[in-house]
N, C-alpha and C positions, 0 to 999 in steps of 0.2 A: 462512601464506598471506597474500599481499599484499591489502589491502582494495581493493575496487573504488571505494568512496567513503570519503573521510576529511575530517572538518572539524577544523581546527586553530585553536583560540582564536577561533572564529567569533563575530563581533559583527554585528548588523544593526539599523538604525533606519530606519523609514519617515520620509521627510522631512516637514517641516511643510508645511501647505497653508493655504488661506484658511479651511477648515472645521475644522482640527485642529492641535494642536501636534505637534512631532516625537514619534514613537512608538517607543521602543526595544523590541526583541523579544528579542534574544539578547545575551549578553556572555560571551566566553570559553567557548563551547560546543565540547566535544570529543567526537567519536564516530567509530566506524569501522563500515562495512558490509562484511562478508566476501562475496567473490564466491561465487555459488551458494547463498546463504542466502535464507531467507524471513523478513523482519523486518516486524513490525507496529508502527506508531507510533500510540499512543493518547494522549488527553488531553482536558481540557475545552475548550470553545470559547474562542478567544483565547489559547491557550497557546503558539502558534507552530508547530504541527505542519505546517500547509499552507505557511507561510513557509519552513520548513526544506526541505520537499519541492521547492520552487521553486529552491532553491539547488543541488539535486543535478544539474540539467542547465542551469544558468546562466540560467534565467528571471529570477532575482534574483542580484545579485552582492554579496559581503560589504561591509559598512561597515568591518570590520576583521577581521584573521585571514585564513585561507585555506580554500578548499574544493578538494580534489584529486579528480579523477574519472579513474580508470584511469591515475593518475600525472600527469594534466594539470591545470594551474592553471586553475580556472574563470574567472579574471579575464583570461586571455590570449585576446584577441579572435581571434587566428589559430587557436586551437584550438576555437572555438565550434562549428563544423559537426561536427568530429570528436567532440566531447563529446556532442552531441545524436544522433549515430549510436550512441554507446555506451549512452546513457541515454534510453530512451523514456518519455514522460509521458502518462498517461491522467488526465483531469480528471473532475469531478463530472458535468457535463452532456454526454452524448455528442453532442447536437445541435450543440454548439460545435466539435466535432472532425470532423464529417461534412461534406464539402465537395462531394460529387458526387451525382447523381441516381440512380446505379446502384451497388449494393454493390461490385462488383469494381472499378469505376472509382475509387471512394473509397479502397479499399485500395491501389490502384496509385499514388495521388497522390504519396505521399512518395518512393517509390523512383524515380518519374519525375523528380521535382525533384532527386534526387541524381545523375541521369545514368546510372542503371542500364540496361543494354541491354534491349531489348524482350523477347527470349526469356527472360532471367533474371527480368524483372518478372512475366511470365506464371507462371513457376514459383513465385516468391515469393508472389504473390497466391493461387494455388491452395493452396499449402502452408499459408499463414497462415489462410485460411478453413477448411481442413480441421482445423487445430489447434484452432480455437475452436468447431468444430462448426457452422459457418455456410456450408459450401460449397454446399449445396443452395439457398441464398438469394442466390447470387452475381449473379443477374440481376434481383433484386428492387429496388424503390425503398426506400431506407433509412427514409423517413418513415412507411412503412406497417408497420414492425417494432415490436415491444414495446420497452420501455426496456431490459430485460436483453439483448435481441438487438442493439439499437443499441450498447450498451456493449461487447459482444463484437466488433462490427464495428470499433469504435474501437481495441480491443486488437489486432485483426488488422492494422489500418493501422500500428500501432507495430511489430508483429512483422515486417511486410514490410520494415522497415528493418534487420532482423537485429541488434537491440541486444543487449548483454550483460546489461543490467539494465532492468527496467520499474518505474517509480515511479508508483503509482496514488494520486491525491489524492482520497480519499473517493469512490471510483467508484460506490458503491452508495447514496449519500445520497438520490438521487431515485428509487430503485427500490422495488418491492414485495418481499415476502419471497422470492417465486419468482425474481425478477430478481436479487436479492442472491445467492441460492444459485447461480444460473447463473454469475455473474461470479466469485465466490470459488472455485467448483469449477474454473473455467477457469484462473485464475492459479495455483492450487495445483498443477494438473497441469503447467503450464508449468515450474514450479519443480522438481517431483519428477521429471518425465520428460525434460525438456530441459536442466535445470541452469541455467535463466535466473534471475538474481538478481531477487528481488521485494521491493520496499519498499511496504507497504500502509499508507496513512494512513487511519484509520477511527475512527468514534465508536461502532461496534457491537462490543461486547466479544466477542460470539460469533464474529465474523470473525477475531479475533486468536488464538483457541484453537488453530488449526491451524498457526500460525507456528512457526518454530524459536526465535524471540526476540521479546520484547515490550519496547519502549522506552516508558516512560510520561513524557510531558512535562507540566510544570506551571510556569506563570509564567516561561516562556522558558528553563527549565532541565530537566535530566533528573531526575525524581523517583526512579525505580527502573528497573532494566534487568536482564532475565534471561529464563529460559524461561517459557512461559505458566504452568506449574505454580508456579514460584517467585514470579512477579509476582502472580497472582490469589489466591495464599494470603494476601497482605497486605491483607486486606479492610478493616481499619480505616484503614490508610494511604491506600488508594484512595478510600475514602468521604470522608475529610477533604479530599481534593483535588477532591471533587465528582464522582467517577466511580462508575459501577456496576461490578458483577462479573458474570460469567456466572450464569445462573439456577441451574445446578447448584451452583456455589460458594455462592451466596446461601442455598440450601436447607440445605446442609451446615453453613454458619455458624450459621444459626438453630437447627438441631438441636443443635449443640455448645453454644450458649448455654442450651439447655434441659436440658443435662446429658448428652448423648450423646457417647460417645468416637468421633468421626469425623474422618477426614482432610479437609483443605481442598484437596488437590491432585487430586481426582477431577473431571476437567473434562467428560468426555463423559457423556451420559445413562446409558450402560451402566455406566461406572465408578461413577457416583453410585449407581445402583441396587444394584450389587454391594457397595459400601461400606455402604449402609444394611442390606442383607440380612445381611451379616456381623455388623453390630452387633446386629441383632435376634436372631440365633442365639446370640450371646454372652449377651445379656440373658435369653434363655429358658433 
């Protein structure tokens, strides 16, 4: 399958300013994101994961190498609008993406700017709001909604553009646990039910458990890359990079160190409980 996003020897350096020296982030970074996949990108602060996300729809352009989006060179100015139709971005703070005083008007904003006919806009807005479970709030004022609801409105605004891929740059960083659950549930459903490619940048390990693939970034490179079970089983490697592991993995790792014969790839609470129960039966 052809990747929807591909970096080829990607290098990027933030230019020098009065406050700082030039700051290199990547050098010769190569990765591919398969269409229809759900990929989580994790890593410590400053590792380059948000900078990478901004390359995926040409918010940032490479200092060296290439980024290909649906076969288009992100550095080609003539392809910029088409690239941003293909790759929608959702950022940390939904207030920075909400531009209207009524929910449905906000969701309609992007397709209106793209010149979509009015009847089609109406359909896209309704469909997007229903998809994220916010249709009943279509006439509400966004500023009166909770953080999780606002973020779902931001996602609906991206969906109304009908992208093939949504890149979410730490979309739950400012949310409480309930809001985080709302957002992660929404994007998981978009991927599983509609086949939309999802790239989730997050520092919450629990949010990465449901992905197809986890990419761990460290010091501008890829530390490890694989399924959640493969990645989170590497407890010592992740901890050396300053990262936590899911609580279930942490518990199993502690019990293993205490002498219990337990797997490290039981990620859900139920899987963890079953693994411990099985070990107890063997012990008895």
